[in-house]
NUGUKOL-396210 format. One line per field, with one value per residue (C-alpha): residue number from 1; x, y, z. Coordinates in steps of 0.05 Angstrom, whole numbers, plus 5000, padded with zeros to 4 digits. Layout:
BEGIN
resi: [NUM;...];
X: [X;...];
Y: [Y;...];
Z: [Z;...];
! end
This chain:
BEGIN
resi: [1;2;3;4;5;6;7;8;9;10;11;12;13;14;15;16;17;18;19;20;21;22;23;24;25;26;27;28;29;30;31;32;33;34;35;36;37;38;39;40;41;42;43;44;45;46;47;48;49;50;51;52;53;54;55;56;57;58;59;60;61;62;63;64;65;66;67;68;69;70;71;72;73;74;75;76;77;78;79;80;81;82;83;84;85;86;87;88;89;90;91;92;93;94;95;96;97;98;99;100;101;102;103;104;105;106;107;108;109;110;111;112;113;114;115;116;117;118;119;120;121;122;123;124;125;126;127;128;129;130;131;132;133;134;135;136;137;138;139;140;141;142;143;144;145;146;147;148;149;150;151;152;153;154;155;156;157;158;159;160;161;162;163;164;165;166;167;168;169;170;171;172;173;174;175;176;177;178;179;180;181;182;183;184;185;186;187;188;189;190;191;192;193;194;195;196;197;198;199;200;201;202;203;204;205;206;207;208;209;210;211;212;213;214;215;216;217;218;219;220;221;222;223;224;225;226;227;228;229;230;231;232;233;234;235;236;237;238;239;240;241;242;243;244;245;246;247;248;249;250;251;252;253;254;255;256;257;258;259;260;261;262;263;264;265;266;267;268;269;270;271;272;273;274;275;276;277;278;279;280;281;282;283;284;285;286;287;288;289;290;291;292;293;294;295;296;297;298;299;300;301;302;303;304;305;306;307;308;309;310;311;312;313;314;315;316;317;318;319;320;321;322;323;324;325;326;327;328;329;330;331;332;333;334;335;336;337;338;339;340;341;342;343;344;345;346;347;348;349;350;351;352;353;354;355;356;357;358;359;360;361;362;363;364;365;366;367;368;369;370;371;372;373;374;375;376;377;378;379;380;381;382;383;384;385;386;387;388;389;390;391;392;393;394;395;396;397;398;399;400;401;402;403;404;405;406;407;408;409;410;411;412;413;414;415;416;417;418;419;420;421;422;423;424;425;426];
X: [4999;5030;5048;5005;5024;5035;5055;5086;5084;5138;5215;5233;5249;5178;5163;5233;5230;5157;5178;5230;5187;5138;5185;5206;5139;5137;5102;5110;5136;5136;5162;5143;5177;5162;5226;5290;5295;5297;5266;5221;5227;5267;5330;5317;5299;5332;5329;5314;5293;5266;5220;5202;5131;5066;5021;5026;5025;5077;5127;5113;5129;5194;5219;5210;5242;5303;5317;5310;5354;5407;5404;5393;5446;5431;5360;5370;5431;5479;5545;5602;5640;5585;5559;5558;5524;5451;5438;5479;5444;5473;5411;5355;5348;5286;5298;5244;5245;5245;5183;5222;5273;5274;5221;5206;5167;5088;5060;5130;5102;5051;5098;5146;5086;5067;5140;5146;5075;5099;5163;5136;5094;5144;5190;5128;5132;5207;5236;5306;5283;5314;5294;5348;5365;5400;5459;5456;5454;5511;5556;5540;5538;5573;5552;5482;5454;5429;5414;5349;5326;5278;5306;5303;5281;5339;5339;5407;5388;5351;5392;5385;5394;5428;5365;5408;5438;5371;5334;5384;5397;5325;5317;5377;5349;5281;5316;5356;5287;5261;5227;5225;5244;5217;5244;5218;5147;5097;5027;4975;4906;4875;4826;4780;4727;4682;4713;4786;4843;4859;4913;4947;4961;5035;5081;5114;5047;4994;5016;4962;4958;4926;4946;4970;5010;5009;5082;5083;5072;5063;5041;4988;4926;4937;4965;4900;4855;4892;4874;4801;4813;4793;4805;4869;4873;4950;4978;5045;5081;5149;5199;5272;5341;5393;5467;5513;5587;5619;5680;5703;5732;5687;5676;5605;5598;5576;5522;5451;5393;5376;5306;5311;5257;5201;5136;5164;5125;5184;5214;5286;5331;5392;5435;5507;5522;5595;5633;5572;5501;5437;5384;5302;5239;5168;5162;5091;5086;5020;5004;5020;4978;4991;5070;5118;5179;5222;5189;5226;5290;5253;5271;5234;5273;5244;5276;5338;5396;5433;5375;5386;5383;5309;5299;5275;5340;5364;5301;5314;5384;5353;5304;5368;5411;5385;5397;5465;5493;5562;5544;5493;5553;5597;5543;5553;5492;5526;5462;5393;5355;5282;5236;5162;5129;5061;5021;4961;4914;4941;5014;5005;5011;4954;4974;4912;4860;4828;4753;4733;4781;4793;4855;4892;4937;4957;5022;5031;5024;5087;5088;5162;5174;5174;5248;5243;5170;5196;5211;5150;5105;5131;5115;5038;5035;5062;5013;4953;4973;4982;4921;4964;4922;4849;4830;4858;4921;4993;5040;5109;5162;5217;5250;5194;5134;5108;5082;5023;4999;4924;4912;4851;4905;4933;4867;4866;4792;4794;4757;4816;4767;4773;4848;4895;4960;5029;5061;5124;5131;5206];
Y: [5000;5069;5119;5175;5240;5299;5369;5419;5486;5536;5523;5559;5526;5503;5477;5442;5408;5389;5353;5322;5297;5272;5237;5194;5173;5147;5193;5212;5282;5339;5405;5457;5529;5581;5611;5583;5551;5603;5655;5688;5709;5649;5679;5748;5730;5757;5686;5689;5632;5635;5601;5670;5673;5694;5639;5565;5530;5573;5565;5486;5491;5527;5480;5428;5474;5485;5417;5399;5450;5431;5353;5381;5342;5281;5280;5300;5251;5303;5275;5285;5330;5383;5395;5465;5497;5521;5550;5598;5603;5673;5676;5733;5791;5830;5897;5925;6005;6026;6069;6120;6122;6188;6178;6100;6058;6070;6023;6008;5978;5937;5913;5881;5856;5820;5801;5765;5723;5705;5676;5632;5603;5590;5557;5513;5486;5478;5542;5561;5633;5679;5737;5790;5851;5910;5895;5824;5859;5911;5851;5806;5859;5931;5966;5967;6020;5980;6039;6056;5986;5953;5883;5834;5763;5724;5652;5629;5574;5621;5650;5656;5611;5600;5591;5578;5517;5495;5497;5474;5415;5404;5398;5348;5305;5306;5291;5237;5201;5202;5272;5306;5380;5430;5496;5552;5515;5560;5533;5565;5531;5469;5416;5399;5348;5329;5387;5357;5377;5323;5357;5420;5457;5491;5532;5460;5422;5383;5347;5295;5298;5266;5327;5392;5438;5511;5533;5601;5646;5717;5688;5639;5681;5687;5613;5595;5631;5601;5532;5544;5552;5589;5660;5666;5719;5737;5804;5816;5867;5895;5891;5925;5898;5951;5927;5964;5969;5993;6044;6020;5948;5904;5826;5832;5763;5729;5787;5764;5780;5849;5880;5947;5972;5926;5964;6019;6031;6017;5955;5961;5901;5879;5814;5797;5779;5758;5822;5870;5879;5870;5917;5909;5943;5953;5994;5996;6001;5991;5918;5901;5843;5853;5857;5823;5779;5839;5884;5837;5879;5948;5996;6056;6125;6135;6068;6070;6090;6130;6178;6220;6220;6226;6154;6095;6064;6126;6125;6057;6076;6133;6089;6037;6098;6102;6030;6022;6099;6083;6027;6077;6129;6078;6054;6065;6037;6008;5969;5964;5896;5874;5827;5807;5784;5740;5773;5741;5774;5741;5731;5650;5618;5581;5511;5466;5445;5489;5491;5488;5436;5372;5352;5423;5436;5512;5526;5600;5661;5661;5733;5736;5673;5623;5599;5584;5549;5511;5442;5445;5471;5408;5356;5392;5378;5310;5291;5326;5289;5223;5224;5221;5278;5248;5273;5344;5334;5325;5296;5311;5258;5244;5275;5326;5275;5301;5356;5362;5414;5424;5445;5486;5539;5539;5525;5568;5583;5602;5659;5708;5758;5706;5709;5758;5771;5757;5815;5818;5800;5799];
Z: [4999;4979;5034;5043;5007;5044;5010;5057;5028;5053;5060;5120;5191;5208;5130;5137;5205;5190;5125;5164;5220;5172;5128;5188;5208;5133;5093;5019;5031;4978;5004;4956;4961;4910;4916;4943;5014;5062;5019;5077;5147;5176;5135;5163;5233;5301;5321;5395;5439;5505;5553;5589;5557;5591;5565;5595;5530;5501;5556;5555;5479;5486;5536;5485;5430;5476;5497;5419;5392;5444;5411;5343;5311;5343;5326;5250;5250;5225;5195;5249;5207;5192;5269;5274;5330;5323;5393;5437;5506;5527;5565;5563;5609;5623;5656;5700;5720;5792;5797;5825;5773;5722;5673;5689;5639;5644;5703;5726;5796;5764;5708;5760;5804;5744;5722;5794;5783;5714;5737;5790;5739;5696;5750;5767;5695;5701;5671;5705;5709;5770;5803;5801;5851;5824;5858;5823;5758;5769;5793;5729;5674;5701;5630;5655;5697;5751;5797;5759;5761;5811;5782;5729;5705;5680;5642;5631;5581;5531;5476;5399;5338;5273;5221;5158;5188;5218;5159;5117;5157;5165;5083;5081;5135;5100;5034;5064;5088;5019;5021;4951;4957;4899;4900;4851;4850;4870;4890;4848;4860;4887;4865;4917;4929;4985;5029;5012;4968;4918;4882;4883;4822;4816;4770;4749;4743;4791;4850;4883;4960;5022;5066;5053;5109;5102;5134;5097;5162;5139;5067;5097;5090;5013;5014;5046;5002;4940;4965;4981;5055;5116;5125;5173;5225;5209;5191;5158;5190;5182;5236;5229;5255;5270;5272;5317;5321;5382;5377;5442;5441;5486;5489;5474;5454;5518;5532;5537;5501;5535;5544;5567;5608;5605;5590;5544;5482;5439;5475;5451;5458;5435;5427;5404;5332;5339;5368;5343;5370;5337;5360;5347;5378;5364;5304;5305;5225;5187;5159;5089;5066;4997;5006;4952;4967;4940;4998;5047;5043;5032;5087;5079;5094;5163;5188;5146;5194;5135;5129;5195;5263;5265;5240;5284;5297;5338;5370;5390;5418;5455;5487;5505;5533;5605;5619;5578;5575;5551;5505;5471;5466;5431;5385;5312;5268;5205;5170;5172;5152;5157;5141;5164;5230;5210;5270;5303;5352;5410;5385;5392;5330;5289;5289;5269;5216;5172;5187;5111;5085;5131;5102;5109;5169;5182;5218;5216;5242;5295;5312;5307;5340;5282;5292;5366;5359;5299;5338;5374;5312;5270;5332;5334;5262;5261;5315;5274;5211;5250;5294;5354;5388;5383;5450;5430;5471;5449;5499;5497;5489;5541;5579;5577;5578;5647;5598;5549;5500;5483;5411;5429;5449;5378;5341;5277;5284;5362;5396;5407;5437;5503;5503;5530;5485;5503;5539;5498;5425;5418];
! end
């Protein structure tokens, strides 16, 4: 009996790892990418990974993702001579203003109270998060202005990832297991019968299918429309990364992802990239539902560091300056890059069955967290295709088998009005 055929649409981290998992389960996998592998947001990501989230299901998912990435090469059977690091666990440091500080973040006292309660929840799930005092912060990171802080939350096993290696090795493993990877193959339509898709129409001809997985993130609403599926509550929003060179020599490679002044509107944050820093923040740009692929790297003048000190990059530096004054004084912006977030109303992804097409699964809308979510997203996709979650619950494999995820939390058709949004989309 022939294996069921699964078409995975989208060649980023989620598509690559989903293809590898499904191929390992014995499916006949076709991965379809309308351009080159890594064409979309995966290759443009700041690529953080953290378990410090406010939603219980996200915390559990990130515990799995961090474990998976630390065992990446063993799990994907990477050849010994090709094992490059895919995760750097420098930690995530969230700084909270003392309400008595000069120009503190709005609701500074409430922010710190909420952070302590959230950290307590995270610890009950097994996250090694610490509450730090200003003295702790000053001792560990002397470049930070600890005197303006009431405290910080810190998780040393958080960090950042290397997406190009991740999707490259995911594709390699999928092909090794028999998957067909078709680049420059755009899905242009679908043949449907009885509420199912029977074949996809592509720029290279038809592909018969038993299952379709939509892993196109910011492109996912238009992909769903092309398939004849449900409207998806995903809005493409552009985010900008600023690359900083420091004029004074500093060993920044060990610095954590640092979020300056939780609760501040711009949400400035930095992480190291070799011996320079990458900085980002909430740019509050309008949604761009009709964006083209070429728009991914288009930087409007008001966000391009080369166009005057009033552009957004310098506003972020000013937002950071009270917390790291000596760093801000030394900072030279030397590049601006960008890409798209696929934002959902609650900043939690859509992973589940289409409500109109019974053999279509969406795994998209990661709100800037797609790279960190990819291992658990692929696990959920596998469970849905294989029928491993008939009770609506996916139990994590060892060593995290004390945890489970309820699929309703990720359902594409969920009621967003009854849910609170994640407090930090970083």
